[in-house]
C-alpha positions as CSV (number, residue, x, y, z in Angstrom):
1,M,0.0,35.1,40.5
2,T,1.1,32.0,42.5
3,R,-0.7,29.7,40.1
4,L,1.1,31.4,37.2
5,L,4.5,30.9,38.8
6,L,3.7,27.2,39.7
7,A,2.6,26.6,36.1
8,G,5.9,28.2,34.8
9,L,7.9,26.1,37.2
10,A,6.1,22.9,36.1
11,A,7.0,23.7,32.5
12,L,10.6,24.4,33.4
13,A,10.8,21.2,35.4
14,L,9.8,19.3,32.2
15,A,12.9,20.6,30.4
16,P,15.1,17.5,29.5
17,C,18.5,17.0,31.1
18,A,20.6,15.9,28.1
19,A,23.4,14.4,30.2
20,G,21.0,12.7,32.7
21,P,21.7,12.6,36.4
22,A,24.3,9.9,36.2
23,G,26.4,11.8,33.7
24,A,25.7,15.3,34.9
25,Q,27.6,17.5,37.3
26,L,24.8,19.2,39.3
27,L,24.7,22.5,41.2
28,L,21.6,22.9,43.4
29,S,20.3,26.2,44.6
30,S,17.7,26.2,47.4
31,N,15.6,29.5,47.0
32,D,13.7,31.3,49.7
33,N,10.8,33.5,48.4
34,K,9.2,34.2,51.8
35,V,11.6,37.1,52.8
36,T,13.3,40.1,51.3
37,L,15.7,42.7,52.4
38,E,14.3,46.2,52.9
39,N,16.5,49.0,54.0
40,G,18.8,46.7,55.8
41,A,16.1,44.7,57.5
42,M,14.6,41.3,56.7
43,K,11.0,41.6,55.7
44,V,8.6,38.7,55.7
45,L,6.2,38.8,52.7
46,R,2.5,38.3,53.4
47,E,1.7,36.5,50.2
48,P,5.0,35.0,49.0
49,Q,5.6,33.0,45.9
50,P,6.5,29.3,46.5
51,D,10.1,28.5,47.5
52,T,12.0,26.7,44.8
53,L,14.9,24.3,44.1
54,S,17.0,25.2,41.0
55,I,18.9,22.3,39.4
56,L,21.8,23.4,37.1
57,D,23.9,21.1,34.9
58,L,27.6,22.0,35.1
59,S,28.7,19.5,32.5
60,V,27.8,22.0,29.7
61,S,29.2,25.5,29.2
62,P,27.7,27.8,30.1
63,P,25.9,26.0,32.9
64,A,22.3,25.1,32.0
65,L,19.3,25.5,34.3
66,R,17.7,22.1,33.8
67,A,14.8,22.3,36.2
68,E,13.2,24.5,38.9
69,I,10.6,23.0,41.1
70,P,8.6,24.1,44.2
71,V,10.4,23.0,47.4
72,P,10.2,24.5,50.9
73,A,13.4,26.4,51.8
74,S,14.7,29.0,54.2
75,V,17.5,31.6,54.2
76,I,17.6,31.4,58.0
77,G,20.6,29.4,59.1
78,P,23.9,28.7,57.3
79,P,23.6,28.5,53.4
80,T,24.1,24.8,53.6
81,S,20.4,23.7,53.8
82,V,20.6,21.6,50.6
83,A,22.8,18.5,50.0
84,V,23.3,16.1,47.1
85,T,24.1,12.4,47.3
86,P,27.4,11.4,45.6
87,N,25.6,9.7,42.8
88,E,23.5,12.8,42.2
89,K,20.3,10.8,42.4
90,L,18.8,12.5,45.5
91,A,18.8,15.9,47.1
92,L,17.8,16.8,50.7
93,V,16.5,20.3,51.5
94,T,15.6,21.7,54.9
95,A,13.3,24.6,55.7
96,N,14.3,26.3,58.9
97,Q,11.3,28.6,58.8
98,R,7.8,28.3,57.3
99,P,4.9,30.6,57.0
100,D,2.6,30.8,60.0
101,P,-0.8,29.5,58.8
102,A,-2.6,31.5,61.5
103,E,-0.9,34.8,60.8
104,P,0.2,35.9,57.3
105,G,3.5,37.7,57.2
106,K,4.9,35.8,60.2
107,L,7.3,32.8,60.2
108,I,7.5,29.9,62.6
109,P,10.1,27.2,63.0
110,G,10.0,24.5,60.4
111,N,10.2,20.8,61.2
112,T,10.6,18.9,57.9
113,M,13.1,18.0,55.2
114,A,12.2,17.4,51.6
115,V,13.7,14.4,49.7
116,I,14.0,15.2,46.0
117,D,14.2,12.5,43.4
118,L,16.7,14.0,40.9
119,A,16.5,11.0,38.6
120,A,12.8,11.5,37.9
121,T,11.6,13.3,34.9
122,P,10.8,15.9,36.0
123,P,12.6,15.9,39.4
124,R,10.0,15.7,42.2
125,I,9.6,15.7,46.0
126,A,9.7,11.9,46.7
127,A,9.1,12.3,50.5
128,T,8.8,14.8,53.3
129,L,10.5,13.7,56.5
130,P,10.2,15.0,60.1
131,T,13.2,16.8,61.6
132,G,13.8,18.6,64.9
133,A,12.7,22.2,65.3
134,A,14.1,24.7,62.8
135,P,16.3,22.3,60.7
136,A,19.3,24.2,59.2
137,G,22.6,22.9,57.8
138,I,22.7,19.4,56.3
139,S,25.4,17.1,55.1
140,I,25.6,13.6,53.4
141,N,28.6,11.3,53.9
142,R,30.7,10.4,50.9
143,A,29.5,6.9,50.9
144,G,26.0,8.2,50.3
145,T,24.6,6.2,53.2
146,L,24.0,8.7,56.0
147,A,22.7,12.3,56.4
148,L,22.9,14.6,59.4
149,V,20.7,17.7,60.0
150,A,21.4,20.4,62.6
151,N,18.2,21.4,64.4
152,R,18.8,25.0,65.3
153,A,15.8,25.5,67.7
154,E,16.3,22.2,69.5
155,G,20.0,21.7,70.2
156,S,20.1,18.4,68.4
157,V,21.2,16.7,65.2
158,S,18.9,14.4,63.3
159,V,20.3,11.2,61.7
160,Y,19.0,9.6,58.5
161,R,19.9,6.4,56.7
162,I,20.1,6.5,52.9
163,N,19.6,3.2,51.0
164,G,19.2,3.7,47.3
165,S,16.2,6.0,46.8
166,Q,15.0,5.6,50.4
167,V,15.8,8.0,53.2
168,V,14.8,6.9,56.7
169,P,15.0,8.7,60.0
170,A,17.4,7.0,62.4
171,G,17.1,9.0,65.6
172,K,18.6,12.1,67.1
173,V,21.7,13.2,69.0
174,D,21.4,15.8,71.7
175,I,24.1,18.4,71.3
176,G,23.3,21.2,73.8
177,P,20.5,23.4,75.1
178,V,18.2,25.3,72.7
179,S,20.3,28.4,73.3
180,S,23.3,26.6,71.7
181,E,21.6,27.1,68.3
182,V,23.2,24.1,66.6
183,S,23.5,25.4,63.0
184,H,25.5,23.1,60.7
185,V,27.2,19.6,60.7
186,A,29.8,18.3,58.3
187,F,31.3,14.8,57.9
188,T,35.0,14.0,57.6
189,P,35.8,12.3,54.3
190,D,36.2,8.9,55.9
191,G,32.8,9.2,57.5
192,R,34.1,8.4,61.0
193,F,33.5,11.9,62.5
194,A,31.4,15.0,62.0
195,L,31.8,18.6,63.3
196,V,28.8,20.5,64.6
197,T,28.7,24.3,65.0
198,R,27.0,25.9,68.0
199,Y,26.2,29.5,66.9
200,G,24.6,30.3,70.3
201,D,27.6,29.6,72.5
202,H,30.6,29.9,70.3
203,M,32.0,26.4,69.9
204,L,32.0,23.2,67.9
205,N,31.2,19.7,69.0
206,L,32.7,16.4,67.6
207,L,30.5,13.4,66.7
208,Q,31.9,9.9,66.3
209,I,30.1,7.7,63.7
210,E,30.0,3.9,63.3
211,G,27.5,2.8,60.7
212,D,24.4,4.7,61.5
213,K,25.3,5.1,65.2
214,V,26.2,8.7,66.0
215,I,27.7,9.6,69.4
216,K,28.6,13.0,70.8
217,L,32.1,13.0,72.1
218,D,33.4,15.0,75.1
219,R,35.3,17.5,72.9
220,E,34.4,21.1,72.6
221,I,36.4,23.1,70.1
222,T,36.6,26.9,70.6
223,A,36.6,28.9,67.3
224,G,35.4,32.5,66.9
225,V,32.3,34.5,67.7
226,R,29.2,32.6,66.5
227,P,30.6,29.7,64.4
228,Y,28.1,29.1,61.6
229,A,28.9,27.1,58.5
230,V,31.7,24.5,58.5
231,T,33.5,22.7,55.6
232,V,36.1,19.8,55.7
233,G,39.0,19.6,53.3
234,P,38.7,16.7,50.7
235,D,41.7,14.8,52.1
236,G,40.4,15.1,55.7
237,R,43.5,16.9,57.1
238,W,41.6,20.1,58.0
239,A,38.3,21.8,58.5
240,A,37.4,25.4,58.4
241,V,34.5,27.3,60.1
242,A,33.1,30.7,59.3
243,N,32.6,32.7,62.5
244,I,29.7,35.0,61.6
245,G,30.1,37.4,64.5
246,R,27.4,39.7,65.9
247,G,26.7,41.8,62.8
248,T,27.8,45.0,64.4
249,G,30.1,46.2,61.6
250,D,33.3,44.6,63.0
251,A,35.6,42.4,61.0
252,D,34.8,38.7,61.5
253,T,36.9,35.6,61.0
254,V,37.5,32.1,59.6
255,S,39.2,29.5,61.8
256,L,41.2,26.5,60.6
257,I,40.9,23.2,62.5
258,D,43.7,20.6,62.4
259,L,42.2,17.1,61.9
260,T,45.6,15.3,61.6
261,Q,46.0,14.9,65.3
262,E,43.6,14.1,68.1
263,P,42.1,15.9,69.8
264,F,41.2,18.1,66.8
265,R,42.0,21.8,67.5
266,V,41.9,25.3,66.0
267,V,45.4,26.2,64.7
268,D,44.8,29.5,62.9
269,T,42.2,32.2,62.5
270,I,42.1,35.0,59.9
271,S,40.0,38.1,59.5
272,V,37.9,38.2,56.4
273,G,35.5,41.1,56.9
274,Q,31.9,41.6,58.1
275,T,29.7,38.5,58.4
276,P,31.1,35.4,56.5
277,E,28.1,33.3,55.6
278,G,29.0,30.5,53.2
279,I,32.3,28.6,53.2
280,T,33.5,25.7,51.1
281,A,36.8,23.8,50.4
282,S,38.1,23.6,46.8
283,P,38.2,20.1,45.3
284,D,42.0,20.0,45.5
285,G,42.1,21.2,49.1
286,K,44.3,24.1,48.4
287,H,41.8,26.9,48.9
288,L,38.7,28.0,50.8
289,A,36.0,30.2,49.3
290,V,34.0,32.4,51.7
291,T,31.1,34.7,51.0
292,V,31.3,37.9,53.1
293,M,28.3,40.2,53.6
294,N,30.7,43.2,53.9
295,G,27.8,45.4,54.9
296,S,25.8,44.6,51.7
297,N,22.9,43.7,54.1
298,K,23.1,47.1,55.9
299,P,21.0,50.2,55.2
300,P,22.5,52.4,52.4
301,G,23.3,55.1,54.9
302,S,25.1,52.9,57.4
303,P,28.8,53.6,58.0
304,F,29.3,49.8,57.7
305,A,27.5,49.4,54.2
306,G,29.6,48.0,51.4
307,P,29.5,45.6,48.5
308,G,29.1,41.9,48.9
309,L,32.4,39.9,48.5
310,V,33.6,36.4,47.9
311,R,37.1,35.8,49.3
312,L,39.6,33.0,48.4
313,L,41.9,31.8,51.1
314,R,44.9,29.5,50.7
315,V,45.3,26.6,53.1
316,E,49.0,25.6,53.5
317,N,51.0,24.1,56.4
318,G,48.3,24.7,59.0
319,R,47.9,28.3,58.1
320,L,45.4,30.5,56.2
321,A,46.3,33.3,53.8
322,A,44.2,35.7,51.8
323,V,44.6,35.2,48.1
324,S,42.0,37.2,46.2
325,K,38.5,38.7,46.4
326,A,35.7,39.7,44.0
327,K,32.5,41.7,44.3
328,V,29.2,39.7,44.3
329,G,25.6,40.6,44.9
330,N,23.7,41.8,48.0
331,W,23.1,39.4,50.9
332,A,25.3,36.7,49.2
333,Q,24.7,33.3,50.8
334,G,26.0,30.0,49.4
335,V,29.2,29.2,47.6
336,A,30.3,26.2,45.6
337,F,33.1,25.0,43.4
338,A,32.5,23.1,40.1
339,P,34.0,19.6,40.4
340,D,37.1,20.6,38.5
341,G,37.8,23.4,40.9
342,R,38.2,26.0,38.1
343,T,34.8,27.6,38.4
344,L,33.2,29.2,41.5
345,F,29.5,30.0,42.1
346,V,28.0,32.4,44.6
347,G,24.3,32.7,45.3
348,N,23.0,36.2,45.7
349,M,19.8,36.4,47.8
350,V,18.6,39.9,46.9
351,D,19.5,39.7,43.2
352,K,18.0,36.3,42.7
353,D,20.9,35.1,40.7
354,I,24.2,33.2,40.9
355,S,27.6,34.9,40.2
356,V,30.1,32.8,38.2
357,F,33.9,33.2,38.5
358,R,36.9,31.6,36.9
359,V,39.5,30.4,39.4
360,A,43.1,30.6,38.1
361,E,45.8,28.2,39.3
362,D,47.1,30.8,41.7
363,G,43.7,31.5,43.1
364,Q,42.9,34.7,41.3
365,L,39.2,35.3,40.6
366,T,37.8,36.7,37.4
367,E,34.1,36.9,36.2
368,A,33.3,34.1,33.9
369,G,30.2,35.4,32.1
370,P,26.8,36.8,33.0
371,R,25.1,35.8,36.2
372,I,22.6,32.9,36.1
373,R,19.1,34.1,36.8
374,L,16.8,32.2,39.1
375,N,13.1,32.1,39.8
376,G,13.8,32.6,43.5
377,A,16.2,34.1,46.0
378,S,19.3,31.8,46.4
379,A,19.6,30.8,50.0
380,A,21.9,27.8,49.8
381,L,24.2,26.3,47.1
382,R,25.6,22.7,47.0
383,V,27.4,20.2,44.8
384,A,28.0,16.6,45.6
385,D,31.0,16.0,47.8
386,R,33.7,14.0,46.0
387,P,37.0,12.5,47.0
388,A,40.2,14.6,46.7
389,R,41.7,14.8,43.2
């Protein structure tokens, strides 16, 4: 069965991309096929199909699935485990967990990152690089010269130089003890700073960046319970972090961080519901999109069970306000805007598809056609970061 899937993926990978990477607008979905959700509990499969990377072209309507190739992935950690260079020539994918070769049906921490050549026909893994233990969230600066990876089981951030098609390890930065569970890292648009979430001890750290030199500053930012994924507004005036909480059915939060004055600080926090996983800023910086489990990962009989949601928040004058919401699939993970900001995508892990929404000028969400089917369970979504419009 695995051979059949690999053959099918190889055939799909050969599908031509009419626009070509340089002219395309790509959406990437990193898909984890090792685990499933069974009666509200994550189950590890003993004989999983290969994980995959789906490459979608947003320059055509409806979006077209241009390639799907085997790439190690993981749903563990924030749904930011894939990143794309600004020129859309390379993608980076981390795998927080990998199958234990000694014990089928068990996972152990991963320690690698795949470098994908998106310009190749078909796209291919060009290199596999070492990371720290259990690599999770990853980001690339807007210059396309540096990548940072949060190592969740090591309390560190790995640094990589990017030069054309080459990605080279450039050291690590110690963030905290293993128990800090460093989960995601995001650059400011000017590339001078990065924010790091510490899921295990409820704070964020600030990194200062000069070239490929990355230094942890003596600044701890207090957000909510278990900060997870973080996004930075395109003009660099604010960042926002999804505080995932403890998964006990209580309403969880998103916090807004003011980046216009130093030291950076949390200036507002808003309730969004149970377990906000993915978070991303709109290209114009007016809105935030947040995926909310809302109990969709709970057993059907749980008093906390509910449909998965995506929420749109407005960012204005240092405050957050709820604007709209829409139902999505179960165990929804990543969220991404199309480059024009008028279309929103949500990856549904259980359903193995991507929900598509139209975003009105006032932030209202409406379904924009059928879901996009994938040969895998969407664990992370990403488009290339671009300057503010």
